[in-house]
C-alpha positions as CSV (number, residue, x, y, z in Angstrom):
1,M,48.0,137.4,192.9
2,V,45.5,139.7,191.4
3,A,44.3,142.2,193.8
4,N,41.0,144.1,194.0
5,A,41.7,146.8,196.7
6,V,44.3,148.2,199.0
7,L,43.1,148.2,202.5
8,D,43.7,150.9,205.2
9,S,44.5,149.8,208.7
10,S,41.0,151.0,209.8
11,A,39.4,148.3,207.5
12,V,41.5,145.5,208.9
13,L,40.9,146.8,212.5
14,A,37.2,146.8,211.7
15,V,37.4,143.1,210.9
16,L,39.6,142.2,213.9
17,N,37.4,144.1,216.2
18,D,34.0,143.2,214.7
19,E,33.1,147.0,214.0
20,P,30.6,148.3,211.7
21,G,31.5,147.5,208.0
22,A,33.6,144.5,208.9
23,R,31.5,142.2,206.7
24,T,32.1,144.5,203.7
25,V,36.0,144.3,204.3
26,E,35.8,140.4,205.0
27,S,34.4,140.1,201.5
28,L,37.7,141.8,200.0
29,L,40.3,140.1,202.2
30,S,41.2,137.2,200.1
31,D,42.1,139.6,197.2
32,A,43.3,142.8,198.8
33,L,46.8,144.2,199.6
34,I,48.0,146.3,202.6
35,S,51.1,148.3,202.8
36,T,53.6,147.1,205.4
37,V,53.3,150.7,207.0
38,N,49.6,150.0,207.6
39,Y,50.5,146.5,208.9
40,A,52.7,148.1,211.4
41,E,49.9,150.5,212.4
42,I,47.5,147.5,213.0
43,V,50.2,145.7,215.2
44,A,50.6,148.9,217.2
45,K,46.9,149.3,217.7
46,L,46.4,145.8,218.8
47,V,49.2,146.0,221.3
48,E,47.8,149.2,222.6
49,Q,44.4,147.4,223.0
50,G,46.1,144.8,225.3
51,S,47.4,142.1,222.9
52,S,50.9,140.8,223.2
53,A,53.1,141.2,220.0
54,L,52.6,137.4,219.6
55,E,48.8,137.7,219.8
56,A,48.8,140.5,217.3
57,M,50.9,138.3,215.0
58,A,48.5,135.4,215.3
59,L,45.4,137.6,214.7
60,L,46.9,139.1,211.6
61,Q,48.1,135.7,210.4
62,S,44.6,134.3,210.8
63,I,43.2,136.6,208.2
64,A,46.1,135.9,205.8
65,L,46.8,139.6,204.7
66,V,48.9,140.1,201.7
67,A,51.4,142.8,202.6
68,A,53.3,144.9,200.0
69,D,56.7,146.2,201.0
70,F,57.2,149.9,201.7
71,D,60.1,150.4,199.3
72,V,61.9,153.6,198.3
73,G,59.4,154.4,195.5
74,Q,56.5,154.1,197.8
75,A,58.4,156.2,200.4
76,W,59.0,159.0,197.9
77,R,55.4,159.0,196.6
78,T,54.0,158.9,200.4
79,G,56.3,161.9,201.1
80,A,55.2,163.7,198.0
81,L,51.5,163.2,198.9
82,R,51.9,165.3,201.9
83,A,51.4,168.5,199.9
84,A,48.0,167.3,198.5
85,T,46.7,165.9,201.9
86,K,48.2,168.2,204.5
87,R,45.1,170.2,204.7
88,R,43.0,167.2,205.4
89,G,45.2,165.9,208.1
90,L,45.9,162.7,206.6
91,S,48.7,160.7,208.4
92,L,51.8,158.9,207.1
93,G,50.0,155.6,207.1
94,D,47.2,157.1,205.3
95,R,49.5,158.4,202.5
96,A,51.2,155.1,202.3
97,C,48.0,153.3,201.6
98,L,47.0,155.9,199.0
99,A,50.5,155.7,197.4
100,L,50.2,151.8,197.2
101,A,46.6,152.2,195.7
102,E,47.9,154.5,193.1
103,R,50.8,152.3,192.2
104,E,48.6,149.2,191.8
105,G,45.8,151.1,190.1
106,L,43.3,149.9,192.8
107,P,40.8,151.5,195.0
108,A,42.0,152.4,198.6
109,V,39.5,151.1,201.1
110,T,39.0,153.1,204.4
111,G,36.6,154.2,206.9
112,D,37.8,157.6,206.9
113,R,35.6,160.1,204.9
114,K,38.4,162.8,204.8
115,W,40.2,160.7,202.2
116,L,37.4,161.2,199.7
117,G,38.7,163.4,196.8
118,A,41.9,164.1,198.7
119,V,44.1,163.0,195.6
120,P,42.7,163.2,192.1
121,G,43.1,160.0,190.3
122,I,43.2,157.7,193.5
123,E,39.9,156.1,194.1
124,V,38.7,155.9,197.6
125,R,35.9,153.5,198.8
126,L,34.3,153.7,202.2
127,F,33.6,150.3,203.9
128,R,31.2,152.0,206.4
């Protein structure tokens, strides 16, 4: 698969919840990647919103996300990004998305403006 972007959990949740910017993200879905860390965040959020784990799985399968495994290299880089992003309050999931985008040489797509310029060399695109 040739990917065009790495999606943050906020981007996928915008599609699943029909939030502002959902159409922009939908246009990227067929060629995008997501970290398994962000995948877990989405499942957790859907369950928090009242879905069962099986319903959350069905919703995610319906949009056919391509998940990239969070391996030791990604774990190392995610942890290392803490120094550059601590001041902005980026979470572990945020940093996992950025680390995957960096590894793949792709833009990270998020709804969170505080990512802009957080890490030089990693392109961030806002979907809303």
